[in-house]
Each structure stands twice: as structure tokens, then as C-alpha cells.
VOZA-777594 format. One line per 2 residues: number of its first residue (from 1); their letters; for each residue x, y, z of C-alpha. Coordinates in nm, 4 decimals, padded with zeros to 6 digits. Example, Ala and Ser with C-alpha at 12.3 -4.5 7.8 and 13.67 -1.06 7.14 Angstrom:
BEGIN
1) AS) 01.2300,-00.4500,00.7800; 01.3670,-00.1060,00.7140
This chain:
BEGIN
1) XX) 13.5407,04.2754,11.6592; 13.2282,04.4925,11.7039
3) XX) 12.9275,04.5701,11.4613; 12.8371,04.9460,11.4509
5) XX) 12.4834,05.0195,11.3180; 12.4198,05.3567,11.1669
7) XX) 12.0671,05.5041,11.0611; 12.0704,05.8259,10.8469
9) XX) 11.7582,06.0219,10.8551; 11.7357,06.2634,10.5626
11) XX) 11.5662,06.6256,10.6440; 11.4144,06.7775,10.3707
13) XX) 11.5482,07.1277,10.3054; 11.3428,07.4166,10.1508
15) XX) 11.4493,07.5603,09.8316; 11.6537,07.8785,09.7731
17) XX) 11.5536,08.1244,09.5249; 11.6620,08.4300,09.3129
19) XX) 11.5712,08.5988,09.0021; 11.7920,08.6522,08.6976
21) XX) 11.7495,08.7603,08.3447; 11.9185,08.7474,08.0020
23) XX) 11.9669,09.1247,08.0288; 12.1732,09.2010,08.3487
25) XX) 12.1907,08.8700,08.5391; 11.9987,09.0151,08.8352
27) XX) 11.6297,09.0976,08.7392; 11.4510,09.1778,08.4226
29) XX) 11.3519,09.5286,08.2979; 11.3985,09.7649,08.5720
31) XX) 11.2939,10.0232,08.3472; 10.9317,09.9249,08.2852
33) XX) 10.8457,09.9780,07.9142; 10.5197,10.1726,07.8091
35) XX) 10.3828,09.8631,07.6536; 10.4439,09.4772,07.6524
37) XX) 10.3996,09.1795,07.4275; 10.3665,08.8168,07.5308
39) XX) 10.7321,08.7361,07.4108; 10.8683,08.9531,07.6865
41) XX) 11.0277,08.7694,07.9693; 10.9212,08.9507,08.2860
43) XX) 11.1659,08.7481,08.5138; 11.3469,08.4258,08.5191
45) XX) 11.3015,08.2506,08.8623; 11.5855,08.0304,08.9478
47) XX) 11.5572,07.7886,09.2462; 11.7918,07.5417,09.3898
49) XX) 11.7530,07.2428,09.6430; 12.0254,07.0659,09.8234
51) XX) 11.8109,06.7483,09.8260; 11.8973,06.5098,09.5454
53) XX) 11.6527,06.4681,09.2695; 11.3927,06.6918,09.4502
55) XX) 11.1616,06.8204,09.1856; 11.0647,07.1929,09.2211
57) XX) 10.7431,07.3632,09.1183; 10.7014,07.7287,09.0443
59) XX) 10.3709,07.9308,09.0778; 10.2654,08.2804,09.1004
61) XX) 10.1128,08.3937,09.4571; 09.7837,08.5640,09.3920
63) XX) 09.7380,08.8577,09.6167; 09.4629,09.1376,09.5804
65) XX) 09.6947,09.4340,09.5750; 09.9805,09.3165,09.3349
67) XX) 10.0272,09.2514,08.9617; 09.9834,08.8717,08.9586
69) XX) 09.6497,08.8991,08.7618; 09.8518,08.9921,08.4662
71) XX) 10.1331,08.7259,08.4954; 10.1896,08.3706,08.4268
73) XX) 10.4762,08.1481,08.5388; 10.6021,07.8119,08.3641
75) XX) 10.5752,07.5670,08.6574; 10.8907,07.3734,08.5355
77) XX) 11.1354,07.6357,08.4110; 11.0284,07.9569,08.6358
79) XX) 11.0052,08.1899,08.3417; 10.7471,08.4709,08.4198
81) XX) 10.5539,08.6050,08.1271; 10.2342,08.8042,08.0557
83) XX) 09.8919,08.6429,08.0337; 09.7478,08.9119,07.8421
85) XX) 09.9553,09.2145,07.7351; 09.6549,09.3948,07.6254
87) XX) 09.5179,09.3892,07.9796; 09.8402,09.5100,08.1165
89) XX) 09.8819,09.7839,07.8684; 09.5220,09.9217,07.9381
91) XX) 09.5796,09.9348,08.3003; 09.8887,10.1525,08.2296
93) XX) 10.0982,10.0088,08.5204; 10.4428,10.1667,08.5419
95) XX) 10.5896,09.9236,08.7931; 10.5401,09.5646,08.8787
97) XX) 10.4821,09.3976,09.2160; 10.4467,09.0164,09.2757
99) XX) 10.5459,08.7115,09.4493; 10.6591,08.3643,09.3403
101) XX) 10.6340,08.0600,09.5365; 10.8707,07.7322,09.4936
103) XX) 10.7574,07.3930,09.6391; 10.9519,07.0954,09.6455
105) XX) 10.7786,06.7440,09.6474; 10.8099,06.7301,10.0302
107) XX) 10.5886,07.0684,10.0678; 10.8718,07.2745,10.1758
109) XX) 10.8343,07.6064,10.0129; 11.0355,07.9317,09.9403
111) XX) 10.8637,08.2821,09.8602; 11.0347,08.5524,09.6566
113) XX) 10.9209,08.8949,09.6021; 10.9732,09.1404,09.3247
115) XX) 10.8723,09.5171,09.3584; 10.9664,09.7672,09.1003
117) XX) 10.8769,10.1582,09.1275; 10.9837,10.5014,09.0868
119) XX) 11.1364,10.7971,09.3015; 10.9666,11.1146,09.2097
121) XX) 11.0669,11.4718,09.3053; 11.1055,11.5305,08.9404
123) XX) 11.2300,11.1623,08.8530; 11.5340,11.1105,09.0767
125) XX) 11.8358,10.9091,08.9383; 12.0776,10.7093,09.1465
127) XX) 11.8595,10.7352,09.4563; 11.9289,10.4588,09.7033
129) XX) 11.6121,10.2678,09.7641; 11.5680,09.9770,10.0178
131) XX) 11.2988,09.7821,10.1977; 11.3238,09.8669,10.5780
133) XX) 11.2384,09.5344,10.7149; 11.3474,09.6266,11.0890
135) XX) 11.2193,09.9702,11.0707; 11.5364,10.1539,11.1665
137) XX) 11.5542,10.3799,10.8544; 11.9085,10.2535,10.7986
139) XX) 12.0034,10.0126,10.5103; 12.1335,09.7006,10.6415
141) XX) 12.3351,09.4307,10.4573; 12.0323,09.1797,10.4854
143) XX) 11.7889,09.4196,10.3386; 11.6763,09.4340,09.9658
145) XX) 11.8158,09.7475,09.7985; 11.8863,09.9301,09.4578
147) XX) 11.9588,10.2457,09.2856; 11.7346,10.4194,09.0732
149) XX) 11.8067,10.4269,08.7032; 11.8117,10.7031,08.4558
151) XX) 11.4401,10.7443,08.4606; 11.4285,10.7140,08.8373
153) XX) 11.3033,10.3616,08.8390; 11.4122,10.0937,09.0936
155) XX) 11.3721,09.7063,09.1767; 11.3780,09.5291,09.4886
157) XX) 11.3742,09.1539,09.5017; 11.4251,08.9074,09.7838
159) XX) 11.2408,08.6745,10.0140; 11.0876,08.9450,10.2137
161) XX) 10.9917,09.3072,10.1184; 10.7247,09.3681,10.3918
163) XX) 10.9028,09.6841,10.5295; 10.8313,10.0350,10.4380
165) XX) 11.0263,10.1400,10.1322; 11.2734,10.4035,10.1841
167) XX) 11.4777,10.6347,09.9278; 11.7482,10.8946,09.9918
169) XX) 12.0031,11.0629,09.7678; 12.0325,11.1051,09.3972
171) XX) 11.9745,11.3921,09.1452; 11.6291,11.5158,09.0327
173) XX) 11.6594,11.4837,08.6519; 11.3922,11.7548,08.6027
175) XX) 11.6015,12.0267,08.7814; 11.9632,11.8769,08.8010
177) XX) 11.9488,11.9544,09.1650; 12.0667,11.6901,09.4470
179) XX) 11.7736,11.5417,09.6363; 11.8557,11.5970,10.0139
181) XX) 11.5522,11.4711,10.1652; 11.4128,11.1278,10.2389
183) XX) 11.1137,10.9490,10.1008; 10.8996,10.6516,10.2096
185) XX) 10.6184,10.4325,10.0760; 10.4104,10.1889,10.2258
187) XX) 10.5225,09.8240,10.1661; 10.4196,09.7323,09.7946
189) XX) 10.3673,10.0788,09.6866; 10.5698,10.1505,09.3685
191) XX) 10.5980,10.5331,09.3960; 10.8146,10.7281,09.6326
193) XX) 10.7281,11.1031,09.6581; 10.6108,11.3438,09.9591
195) XX) 10.2670,11.2384,09.9668; 10.3654,10.8564,09.9955
197) XX) 10.5962,10.9738,10.2765; 10.3059,11.1449,10.4652
199) XX) 10.1096,10.8127,10.4094; 10.3725,10.6191,10.5972
201) XX) 10.3864,10.8836,10.8771; 09.9879,10.8643,10.9103
203) XX) 10.0151,10.4970,10.9332; 10.2441,10.5188,11.2135
205) XX) 09.9344,10.6002,11.4317; 09.8028,10.2801,11.5592
207) XX) 09.4733,10.1881,11.3969; 09.5295,10.4037,11.0932
209) XX) 09.5087,10.1925,10.7702; 09.6511,10.2824,10.4187
211) XX) 09.2882,10.3594,10.2996; 09.2368,10.5926,10.6285
213) XX) 09.5672,10.7643,10.5539; 09.4712,10.8299,10.1675
215) XX) 09.1206,10.9586,10.2782; 09.3024,11.2050,10.5229
217) XX) 09.5412,11.3367,10.2610; 09.2584,11.3872,09.9896
219) XX) 09.0438,11.5688,10.2236; 09.2865,11.7960,10.3850
221) XX) 09.4543,11.8942,10.0569; 09.1407,11.8907,09.8312
223) XX) 09.2426,11.6202,09.5904; 08.9709,11.4858,09.3672
225) XX) 08.8475,11.1381,09.4618; 08.9205,11.0046,09.1279
227) XX) 09.2925,11.0484,09.1496; 09.5218,10.7789,09.2645
229) XX) 09.7567,10.8810,09.5231; 09.9698,10.5662,09.4700
231) XX) 10.0358,10.6406,09.0800; 10.3037,10.8314,08.9224
233) XX) 10.1583,11.1829,08.9073; 10.4004,11.3053,08.6249
235) XX) 10.3282,10.9816,08.4004; 09.9501,11.0101,08.4758
237) XX) 09.9425,11.3630,08.4098; 10.0965,11.3069,08.0440
239) XX) 09.8802,11.0147,07.9718; 09.5317,11.1516,08.1053
241) XX) 09.2886,11.3728,07.9259; 09.0403,11.6145,08.0230
243) XX) 08.9754,11.7024,08.3958; 09.1739,11.4001,08.5146
245) XX) 09.4939,11.5609,08.3380; 09.4393,11.8763,08.5262
247) XX) 09.4004,11.6672,08.8599; 09.7101,11.4878,08.8128
249) XX) 09.9018,11.8213,08.7433; 09.7419,11.9566,09.0458
251) XX) 09.8462,11.6338,09.2413; 10.2131,11.6937,09.1381
253) XX) 10.1833,12.0601,09.2330; 10.0816,11.9525,09.5867
255) XX) 10.3678,11.7096,09.6039; 10.5938,12.0058,09.4904
257) XX) 10.4514,12.2406,09.7549; 10.4914,11.9846,10.0337
259) XX) 10.8570,11.9232,09.9258; 10.9230,12.2885,09.9096
261) XX) 10.7902,12.3564,10.2701; 10.9725,12.0618,10.4150
263) XX) 11.2868,12.1488,10.2302; 11.3004,12.5087,10.3294
265) XX) 11.2308,12.4355,10.6847; 11.4969,12.1564,10.7040
267) XX) 11.7643,12.3711,10.5187; 11.7049,12.6362,10.8071
269) XX) 11.7353,12.3731,11.0779; 12.0609,12.2287,10.9325
271) XX) 12.1940,12.5786,10.9155; 12.1273,12.6409,11.2779
273) XX) 12.3198,12.2967,11.3643; 12.0016,12.1546,11.5196
275) XX) 11.9913,11.8557,11.2803; 12.1198,11.7141,10.9546
277) XX) 11.8959,11.8246,10.6591; 11.7844,11.4501,10.5976
279) XX) 11.6911,11.3985,10.9548; 11.5104,11.7257,10.9607
281) XX) 11.3233,11.6220,10.6531; 11.1950,11.3215,10.8256
283) XX) 11.1106,11.4919,11.1400; 10.8986,11.7795,10.9454
285) XX) 10.7049,11.5379,10.7448; 10.6231,11.3300,11.0724
287) XX) 10.4943,11.6562,11.2250; 10.3088,11.7466,10.9308
289) XX) 10.1259,11.4168,10.9342; 10.0319,11.4837,11.2898
291) XX) 09.8796,11.8252,11.1927; 09.6727,11.6345,10.9256
293) XX) 09.5380,11.3940,11.1667; 09.4446,11.6834,11.4013
295) XX) 09.2734,11.8848,11.1086; 09.3295,12.0469,10.7917
297) XX) 09.6583,12.2192,10.7010; 09.7123,12.5039,10.4716
299) XX) 10.0701,12.5315,10.3478; 09.9945,12.8928,10.2278
301) XX) 09.8971,13.0007,10.5765; 10.1212,13.1829,10.8078
303) XX) 09.9958,13.0257,11.1333; 10.0080,12.6713,10.9964
305) XX) 10.3528,12.7012,10.8760; 10.4584,12.8648,11.1803
307) XX) 10.2999,12.5795,11.3903; 10.4723,12.3196,11.1619
309) XX) 10.8225,12.4875,11.2277; 10.7470,12.5253,11.5904
311) XX) 10.6344,12.1681,11.6587; 10.9257,12.0282,11.4551
313) XX) 11.1728,12.2165,11.6729; 11.0115,12.0861,11.9934
315) XX) 11.0336,11.7233,11.8464; 11.4069,11.7585,11.7695
317) XX) 11.4670,11.9151,12.1197; 11.8150,12.0293,12.0022
319) XX) 11.8023,12.3842,11.9676; 11.5865,12.6636,11.8012
321) XX) 11.5640,12.9420,11.5446; 11.5952,13.3186,11.6312
323) XX) 11.2511,13.4902,11.5937; 11.3835,13.6820,11.3054
325) XX) 11.5231,13.3655,11.1092; 11.1682,13.1894,11.1925
327) XX) 10.9849,13.4893,11.0561; 11.1928,13.5113,10.7455
329) XX) 11.1677,13.1286,10.7118; 10.8013,13.1419,10.7071
331) XX) 10.7977,13.4252,10.4520; 11.0095,13.2354,10.2104
333) XX) 10.7992,12.9239,10.2490; 10.4807,13.1294,10.1808
335) XX) 10.6224,13.3218,09.8839; 10.7631,13.0126,09.7103
337) XX) 10.4434,12.8055,09.7736; 10.2724,13.0888,09.6005
339) XX) 10.4900,13.0779,09.3029; 10.4430,12.6947,09.2974
341) XX) 10.0578,12.7328,09.2761; 10.0758,13.0249,09.0213
343) XX) 10.3243,12.8224,08.7951; 10.0653,12.5888,08.6509
345) XX) 09.7844,12.8366,08.6303; 09.8832,12.9697,08.2842
347) XX) 10.0041,12.6528,08.1255; 09.8148,12.5164,07.8316
349) XX) 09.9229,12.1491,07.8453; 10.0267,11.9059,08.1165
351) XX) 10.3906,11.9031,07.9879; 10.4104,12.3025,08.0169
353) XX) 10.2654,12.2841,08.3674; 10.5550,12.0122,08.4757
355) XX) 10.8142,12.2267,08.3116; 10.6752,12.5568,08.5094
357) XX) 10.6877,12.3508,08.8195; 11.0596,12.2262,08.7477
359) XX) 11.1657,12.6138,08.7145; 11.0106,12.7151,09.0225
361) XX) 11.1856,12.4177,09.2204; 11.5171,12.5368,09.0572
363) XX) 11.4626,12.8826,09.1933; 11.3228,12.7748,09.5297
365) XX) 11.6242,12.5431,09.5634; 11.8682,12.8243,09.5193
367) XX) 11.6727,13.0344,09.7835; 11.6859,12.7270,10.0019
369) XX) 12.0926,12.7332,09.9787; 12.1008,13.1105,10.0519
371) XX) 11.8652,13.0547,10.3636; 12.0857,12.7795,10.5188
373) XX) 12.3929,13.0104,10.4719; 12.1926,13.3195,10.6167
375) XX) 12.0948,13.1184,10.9118; 12.4448,13.0138,10.9781
377) XX) 12.5632,13.3805,10.9403; 12.2771,13.5247,11.1421
379) XX) 12.1087,13.7252,10.8697; 11.8435,13.5764,10.6428
381) XX) 11.7336,13.8955,10.4863; 11.8928,13.8553,10.1437
383) XX) 11.7229,13.4956,10.1179; 11.3857,13.6740,10.1658
385) XX) 11.4690,13.9332,09.8938; 11.5818,13.6316,09.6407
């Protein structure tokens, strides 16, 4: 007989976390209500730990750029509620961004992030939104994702949401038209639109911060300093009063003009078989950002629009447009952009202005489709007439 001595050394495991709600089993109100009260559960954070009898403690991670200041968490149950609903309602926030930390008795921790937001052309329903952690512009199985609801709202949740937020696909509910481009937003930003996409592309230049990118866009497009580029321009236009209301209508008009310019050029590029419309959209937005860094850009100027088209074709390196097609494309971009600018000039209210913008978008989309088919057929003259 022999004696065998065995020593078992336990290793502490970190908790694992997920968020659930009594509503849908995955997360709280993906549709952020206009107002809250203290009885509403923002999220129910559930953590587990494989270590037997390991006590878990929940806390809100306080960051300067998130919404942690409005939230409280029960350290034992993980239920997140509002500290002061009045402060939250006054802040007029349309999305939530915060992190929760779960700590066990042996100091092992897990961090869980939640980000909600809105995809805006008009509001886009059924848009695929994800946090692009590996920066490949492709949704991977390990990346947090969601589809926008009937109001264009999304919620991303997971351990890491540090990547650029990307959205594609879906239907613009203000026009009923398919969204054929791609939108981006800096990590933590809750709005996806043409301007937030430009901000991401500007920040791709080394040394360019989000503040730098915002300053560049405001200066180049003449946007008033009091306007928040990271806010929902539609909701802000409807909620604001006085000059600020007009400023946010103008912001949405600029978003529409950028989207129209990129969309018309992308349609022509796809019609020529140079690239898919979504890839062309990404390339055009990137080239527009490069032009903004080099100096001001006027989307109502023949030379600037021609330069944008030429630079994009050079970057794609896969073909060209005929001189006639490019000339017609520039004419279409300038004419539709003029219509976009004019559409808000006679509106008495912000609601009327937003409706007018939507009407022009519907007409411009029809021209865009005709342009694409004209490039394929070698004759774009009818698109110019339209």
C-alpha cells in the first residue's frame, strides 16, 4: 500500500455578466421614452460566478462622457434605476450609455457596457448596427449588434463596446425608401448619420481628436457653435425654440445634403460597375473628410463636387465615368442640393421643414435610381431632366 497526497489550490474566477429586463429578456427600453420616473427599471444586470459562495457587488462606472451621473445601481441585486428623473428629463437625452462593474470578494471584476442610440437619415428601421471592435467594417459573431426598432433606435450591450459604431441597411421611415449607404459614429456616440460618419473619417487621421473633428465640420459647413453635432437633429429641431430650432433644422438640412451628394455619386459608381453602392458610399465619405481637412468644401460648387468625384474614383482604382456621365452627375448633385437648401426656406415650423426635406429626398432618390440605370445604359440625360 502507498499514500498519495493531493493538494487542491483554488483559482478565483471573474464573474460573467449579462443584462436582462422584465420586458424582452435581453435589455430594457430600447425605445427611450421622452420622460422617466424613478420607478422605471433601466436595466437588470445579472452576474454569475463559478466560485461557490462568492459574493458579488455591483457598481456604476463613472465616466465623464456617459450617462452614469443620472443612474444608480443596487449593489446587491444589480437593478439600475434613475437617481433623479427630473435631472434626466431636463437634459433631454434620447439614448443611454453607461458601464456596470461587478466585483467578487477576491477582487476579480467584469465590466459590462450598454449603449443605445438612433440611426438617422430620417429615422431608419431595421438597420443593422454593431460595435466594430476589430475595425474591419464587418459584423463578426463576437461583436455586439442590434437592429433598429420602429423609431430607428438600437441598443448595444456587452463587455466591450470600444469600437466604432456602424450601421447599414434598413428603411428610412420618413421617406419609405431603402437606406443603401453606411453610417458610422465614434465609440459611445448615440447618433448615426452622415455627419457622425464624417467625424469618424476625420478621426482616422493620426492626432485628430473628436473635438478636432467636430470643430472642422462646424467651421467648414458654417454650423453654429451652440449646435451639438452628436445630438439627434430631428428631435432637437422639434424640441428647441427660437434660433436654436432653426439651427437644428439647418443641421438636418446639411446632413441631407451630404447624404444626397454621396448617394448620387455612389449610384453612378455602382452603375458603372466600379464598386457596390455601400462600398462607394464609404469611399466617398472618406474622401470628403480628406477634402474637409485640406480646406472648406462647398457641396453647391461645381469644382468641389467634381473634385470629390475624381478623388473617389482614384481611390477606388477600378474604373472611371465617361466625361458626359460625370458632367451630368455633377449637374444632378448641384440641382438636388439646391432643392434641399430651398426646401426649408419657406417653412414656418420645424415639422414643416423636416417634411419638406423628406419630400425632396423622395424625389432625389428617384433621380438617383434613374442615374444609376442611365450610367449602365450609357445615357444619363433623362436623369438630368428628372
